[in-house]
Each structure stands twice: as C-alpha cells, then as structure tokens.
C-alpha positions in Angstrom: 95.1 63.9 42.3 96.7 64.5 45.7 95.1 64.2 49.0 95.3 67.9 49.7 93.5 68.7 46.4 90.4 66.6 47.4 89.0 69.0 50.0 89.6 71.9 47.6 87.9 70.1 44.8 84.9 69.2 47.1 84.6 72.9 48.2 84.4 73.9 44.5 81.7 71.3 43.7 79.7 72.2 47.0 80.2 75.8 47.8 76.9 76.1 49.7 77.5 73.2 52.0 81.1 74.4 52.6 79.9 77.8 53.5 77.4 76.4 56.0 80.0 74.1 57.5 82.5 77.1 57.8 79.8 79.2 59.5 79.0 76.5 61.9 82.6 76.1 62.8 83.1 79.8 63.3 80.0 79.9 65.6 81.3 76.9 67.6 84.7 78.5 67.9 83.3 81.8 68.9 81.1 80.1 71.6 84.1 78.1 72.8 86.4 81.1 73.1 83.6 83.2 74.8 82.9 80.4 77.3 86.5 80.2 78.1 86.9 83.9 78.6 83.7 84.0 80.6 84.9 81.2 82.9 88.3 82.8 83.2 86.8 86.2 84.2 84.7 84.4 86.9 87.6 82.4 88.3 90.2 85.1 87.9 88.4 88.5 87.8 90.4 91.2 86.0 89.8 94.8 85.2 91.8 97.7 83.6 89.9 100.3 85.5 92.6 100.6 88.2 95.1 103.2 89.3 98.2 103.3 91.5 97.6 105.1 94.7 99.5 106.1 97.9 98.6 107.9 101.1 99.1 111.7 101.1 99.0 114.4 103.7 98.8 118.2 103.3 101.7 120.1 104.9 99.8 123.0 106.6 100.9 125.8 108.9 99.6 124.9 112.3 99.0 127.4 115.1 101.6 130.0 114.0 102.0 132.5 111.3 105.0 134.3 109.8 107.4 134.5 107.0 109.3 131.5 105.8 112.9 131.7 106.9 114.0 128.3 105.7 112.8 126.1 102.9 114.7 122.9 103.0 113.0 121.1 100.1 112.1 121.6 96.5 109.3 120.3 94.4 109.4 116.5 93.7 112.2 115.9 96.1 112.4 112.7 98.2 112.7 113.2 101.9 113.2 110.9 104.8 111.4 110.9 108.0 112.6 113.6 110.4 114.1 115.8 107.6 113.4 119.5 107.9 110.8 120.7 105.4 110.4 124.4 106.3 110.8 126.8 109.1 109.3 130.2 109.7 110.7 133.1 111.6 110.4 132.1 115.2 111.8 135.2 117.0 108.4 136.5 118.1 107.4 133.1 119.5 110.8 132.7 121.1 110.2 136.1 122.9 106.8 134.9 124.0 108.4 131.8 125.4 111.0 133.8 127.4 108.2 136.0 128.8 106.1 132.8 129.8 109.2 131.3 131.4 109.8 134.5 133.4 106.2 134.5 134.6 106.5 130.9 135.6 109.6 131.6 137.6 107.9 134.6 139.3 105.0 132.6 140.2 107.1 129.9 141.6 109.2 132.4 143.6 106.1 134.1 144.9 104.5 130.9 146.1 107.8 129.6 147.4 108.2 132.8 149.6 104.7 132.6 150.8 105.0 128.9 151.6 108.4 129.7 153.4 106.5 132.3 155.5 104.0 129.7 156.5 106.7 127.1 157.3 108.7 129.7 159.3 105.5 130.6 161.4 104.9 126.8 161.9 108.6 126.5 163.2 108.1 129.4 165.6 104.9 127.9 166.9 106.7 124.7 167.6 109.7 126.4 169.2 107.4 128.5 171.5 105.4 125.6 172.5 108.5 123.7 173.4 109.9 126.7 175.4 106.7 127.0 177.2 106.9 123.5 178.3 110.4 123.8 179.4 109.7 127.0 181.3 106.7 125.5 183.1 109.0 122.7 184.3 111.4 125.3 185.5 108.5 127.1 187.4 107.6 123.8 189.1 111.1 123.3 190.1 111.4 126.9 191.5 108.0 126.5 193.2 109.3 123.4 195.0 112.5 125.2 196.1 110.4 128.2 197.4 108.1 125.9 199.3 111.2 124.2 200.9 112.7 127.6 201.8 109.4 128.7 203.4 109.1 125.5 205.3 112.8 125.8 206.5 112.2 129.3 207.6 109.2 128.4 209.7 111.2 125.7 211.4 114.0 128.2 212.3 111.9 131.0 213.7 110.7 129.1 216.9 114.3 127.9 217.4 115.6 131.5 217.4 113.5 132.3 220.5 115.0 129.5 222.4 118.4 130.3 221.1 119.0 127.1 219.4 119.8 129.0 216.2 121.5 132.4 215.7 119.7 135.5 214.3 122.0 135.5 211.2 120.8 132.0 210.3 117.2 133.0 210.4 118.0 136.1 208.4 119.7 134.0 205.8 116.8 131.6 205.6 114.5 134.6 205.3 116.6 135.9 202.4 116.7 132.5 200.6 112.9 132.2 200.9 112.5 135.7 199.5 114.8 134.9 196.6 113.0 131.7 195.8 109.7 133.4 195.6 111.3 136.1 193.3 112.6 133.4 191.0 109.2 131.8 190.8 107.6 135.1 190.0 110.3 135.7 187.2 109.8 132.2 185.8 106.0 132.6 185.7 106.5 136.0 183.9 108.7 134.2 181.4 105.9 131.5 180.8 103.5 134.5 180.1 105.9 136.0 177.7 106.4 132.6 175.9 102.6 132.2 175.6 102.5 135.6 174.1 105.2 134.6 171.6 103.2 131.5 170.8 100.1 133.5 170.1 102.2 135.9 167.9 103.5 132.9 166.0 100.0 131.5 165.5 98.8 135.0 164.2 101.8 135.1 161.9 100.9 131.8 160.4 97.3 132.9 159.9 98.5 136.1 158.2 100.9 134.1 155.9 98.1 131.7 154.9 95.8 134.5 154.3 98.5 136.2 152.0 98.9 132.9 150.2 95.2 132.6 149.7 94.9 136.2 148.6 96.6 135.4 145.3 94.1 132.6 144.6 95.0 129.0 144.5 98.8 129.0 144.7 99.3 125.8 142.9 96.7 126.6 140.3 98.7 129.9 139.6 101.8 127.9 139.1 100.0 125.4 136.9 98.5 128.2 134.8 102.0 129.7 134.3 103.4 126.2 133.3 100.5 125.9 130.8 101.3 129.2 129.2 105.0 128.2 129.1 104.2 124.9 127.5 101.9 126.6 124.9 104.6 129.1 124.0 107.2 126.2 123.7 104.8 124.4 121.4 104.5 127.5 119.1 108.3 127.6 118.9 108.3 123.9 118.0 105.6 124.5 115.4 107.8 127.0 113.6 109.9 124.1 112.3 108.1 121.3 110.4 109.8 117.9 109.7 108.7 115.0 107.5 106.5 112.5 109.3 107.5 109.7 107.0 109.6 108.9 103.9 107.9 110.4 100.8 107.8 112.7 97.9 107.2 116.5 98.0 104.4 117.4 95.6 102.9 120.7 94.4 105.4 123.0 96.1 104.7 126.6 95.1 106.3 128.9 97.6 109.7 130.5 98.4 111.7 131.9 101.3 110.2 135.2 102.4 106.6 134.3 101.7 104.3 135.2 104.5 102.1 132.3 105.5 99.0 132.3 107.7 97.8 129.7 110.2 96.0 127.0 108.4 97.6 127.7 105.0 98.5 124.6 102.9 102.0 124.8 101.4 102.4 121.4 99.7 101.6 117.8 99.9 103.7 114.8 101.0 103.2 111.4 99.3 103.8 108.5 101.5 106.5 106.2 100.0 106.3 103.6 102.7 103.2 101.8 101.2 101.7 101.7 97.8 98.5 100.2 96.7 96.1 99.9 93.6 92.5 100.9 93.6 90.7 98.7 91.2 87.0 99.1 90.3 85.4 95.6 89.9 81.9 94.9 88.8 79.6 93.7 91.4 79.1 90.4 89.6 82.8 89.6 90.3 82.8 90.4 94.0 81.8 86.9 95.2 84.9 85.6 93.5 87.3 88.0 95.3 88.5 87.4 98.8 90.9 88.9 101.2 94.6 88.1 100.8 94.0 86.7 97.3 97.1 87.1 95.2 96.9 89.6 92.4 98.9 90.1 89.2 99.4 93.8 88.6 100.5 95.2 85.3 101.3 98.8 84.9 100.8 100.6 81.5 103.9 102.6 82.1 106.1 99.5 82.2 105.1 97.1 79.4 106.1 93.5 80.1 106.7 94.2 83.9 104.4 92.6 86.4 104.1 93.2 90.1 102.9 91.1 92.9 99.9 92.2 94.9 97.4 91.1 97.5 93.8 91.9 98.1 93.6 94.2 101.1 90.0 95.1 101.2 86.7 95.4 99.3 84.6 98.5 99.3 81.4 98.2 101.4 79.6 101.3 100.0 79.0 103.2 96.8 77.4 106.5 96.3 74.1 106.1 94.4 74.0 108.1 91.2 70.3 108.0 90.6 68.9 109.2 94.0 69.4 112.3 96.0 67.9 113.6 99.3 66.1 117.0 99.4 64.6 118.3 102.7 65.1 114.9 104.2 63.1 113.1 101.5 64.5 110.9 98.7 64.3 112.2 95.2 63.8 109.2 92.9 64.0 110.0 89.1 61.2 108.5 87.0 63.3 106.7 84.5 63.3 103.3 83.0 66.6 101.7 82.2 66.5 99.2 79.4 70.0 98.2 79.9 71.1 97.3 83.4 74.7 98.3 84.1 76.5 96.5 86.8 77.7 98.7 89.6 81.4 98.8 90.4 83.1 98.6 93.9 86.7 99.7 94.7 89.0 96.8 95.7 92.2 97.8 97.5 95.2 95.9 96.3 98.4 96.2 98.3 101.6 96.1 96.3 104.0 93.6 97.9 107.2 94.3 96.0 109.1 97.3 94.8 111.5 97.8 91.8 114.0 100.7 92.0 114.2 100.7 88.2 110.5 100.9 87.8 109.3 103.2 90.6 105.6 103.7 91.4 103.9 107.0 90.7 100.6 108.0 92.1 97.9 108.0 89.3 99.5 105.3 86.9 97.1 103.2 85.0 97.0 99.5 86.1 95.6 96.2 85.0 94.9 93.7 87.7 94.1 89.9 87.7 93.0 88.4 90.9 93.9 84.9 91.9 97.0 84.8 89.5 100.6 84.8 90.7 102.7 87.2 88.5 105.5 85.6 86.4 108.9 85.5 88.1 111.2 88.3 87.0 
C-alpha cells in the first residue's frame, strides 16, 4: 500500500471523524480569511461606491439678450481657455455704447467750457488788480510832479513882481502846473475805471460759477456719464463669451439664430484642468483615512488600469435621512431599527496622473483603496 493511499483508506474507515475534521478546517480557514480581509479593510479602506467627478459651470447669458450670431462650438467639443464659445448680435448694444460715449463727450465739453469761463474770469481779476496797482503808482508819481509844479509856481510869482523872472516864465510854470493837475485827474479816472473792470471780472466769475453749479455737481455729471459709458461697454463685451478654462462642452442644444434671454442657460462646460473621485466610505473607516494618503484608483471602464490618487478632503456633514424640520421643530419618526447601518461620508480623492489613451469622463464608476500605491504602468 502506498503512502498516498493511507489517508484515503483512513477516511473510508472513519467517515464521521473525517467529516468533522474537514468542517473544523473549513471553519478555521473561513475565520482566517475573514480576519485577514477585516484587517486589510481597516488598514487600507476600500470601496466601490465611488465616481469620477470634475468641476462644471453653466454657460449662461448674462445681462444681455438677443439672437445668437455666432456659435463657435459643438456638443462634446474640447475648448481651450480664451476660445470663443458664442456671440449674440451686438449691434443694438454698440449703438447704446456710441450714444453713451457721445453723452460723455458732451458732458466733458460742457464742464470744460464752464471751467474755462471761470478760469478766464479769474485771469481778468488778476489782470485788473495788477493794472490798478500799476495805475495807482502812476497817480502817485503824477501827484508828486503836480506838487512840485505848484511849489515852483509859488516861488516864481513873488519874483515876477521884483522883475527877477519874466512874465513868460511865470506863465509857463502856470501851464505846467495846470497840465500836471490834469494828468493827476486823468490817472485817478483810470484807476476808477480799472476798479470797475475788477468788479466786473468778479461778477463774471460769480456768474460762471453759478452757471457751473446750475447743472449740479459738474464732476458728478461727468462721472455719471462715464458710468453709463462703462456699463454700455460691458454689455458689448457680454455679447461675446469665451471659455474661462480648458474643458469639454456638454449638453449643447441650440443653434445660430436662436433668441436667448438674459439668464438663459445654453450649455455646461466641464473643467478639464483637475479631476477627482468622490468615494463614499463608511463612518467606521474614517479614522483610518487621513489627508494626503495615497490612493489606488481603478476605473471600471479600463480593466487592469490603475491611477494614482491622493486624499484631498473628508466630508464633515451628511444630511440626516430620518429627521426633518416642520415649523421650526424636529420631526422624529417613531421607528426601531433592528439593524444599524453605518452612515457613509464622501471622501474627495484628487487624481494625480492622466493618461491620454484612457481619458477621464465625469460619472465613471471607480474603485478606491486608501493607503495603497498603484502598480507602476
């Protein structure tokens, strides 16, 4: 009898004991495998309740309305940042911009003219004041000459009686004195005229300032015109929308000629600059998950392909499914759960590597294992 035949012979002779031993071995193996799996899940939590996600924005008509004049993209097209997405007919907004620019120029010209009048009046005031000072100096000089001529005449008159001077000399001195007094009177009249011109210049300045104030705050008027111009320019700019980032056009259902109103959503844009996985993990696993832990990500769409990930964040809140609030009071259901189900919290996993041959698509099913480096490809 061979060695291999002995256990078989023993089993034939002792079928009951062999069955018990086999059952014990199966139980021991099951417990060992279960303990290994339980320990592995604790050390390296994993879940298949995960999905590939990306940030998205809605492309919406903002602040303007009109017919689509240019549609530069098609559904599911890849666009780069700054690429034109669409443009609506901007002619009406360009006309509004031209009118706003004309109003601004008119306001600037009006205010500039009124300010020029004020500055002109100020210049005339300065000139008149300067002329008055000069003329007063001339009056003082002429008064001195007249005083000297009068004094000279008084000295000559007694000398004429004693024949020390001739009659003609006295008459000449009298004429010089008369001319000097006339020059003083004329210079004083000029001072009076200049003072009148000064007062007229002051009144002109007051009138120009009043005219400037009549239109309200001049600078505020210009600023209001500038604000209207800037708003009209923004509307023209809103007529052409460009991609804010690299991404994919999604759910495009419109065409050139379609009238779109302000606030209407045209399509969505999927951000291709950063992809991540949202994985729901049981609350019993959360204490084994930490920020920046490596993650092995496997996508159902690409069998055998693993991607490297990193824990970016763990959700801090979950909406309760057994409690609601009515009239400010909690509404708690009177139920008794015999089986306690562990709550799940979303864990955000940032994908660190890309593969052009295996592109990411939002909504792909994923399997994640935390704390495990994916195998090298």
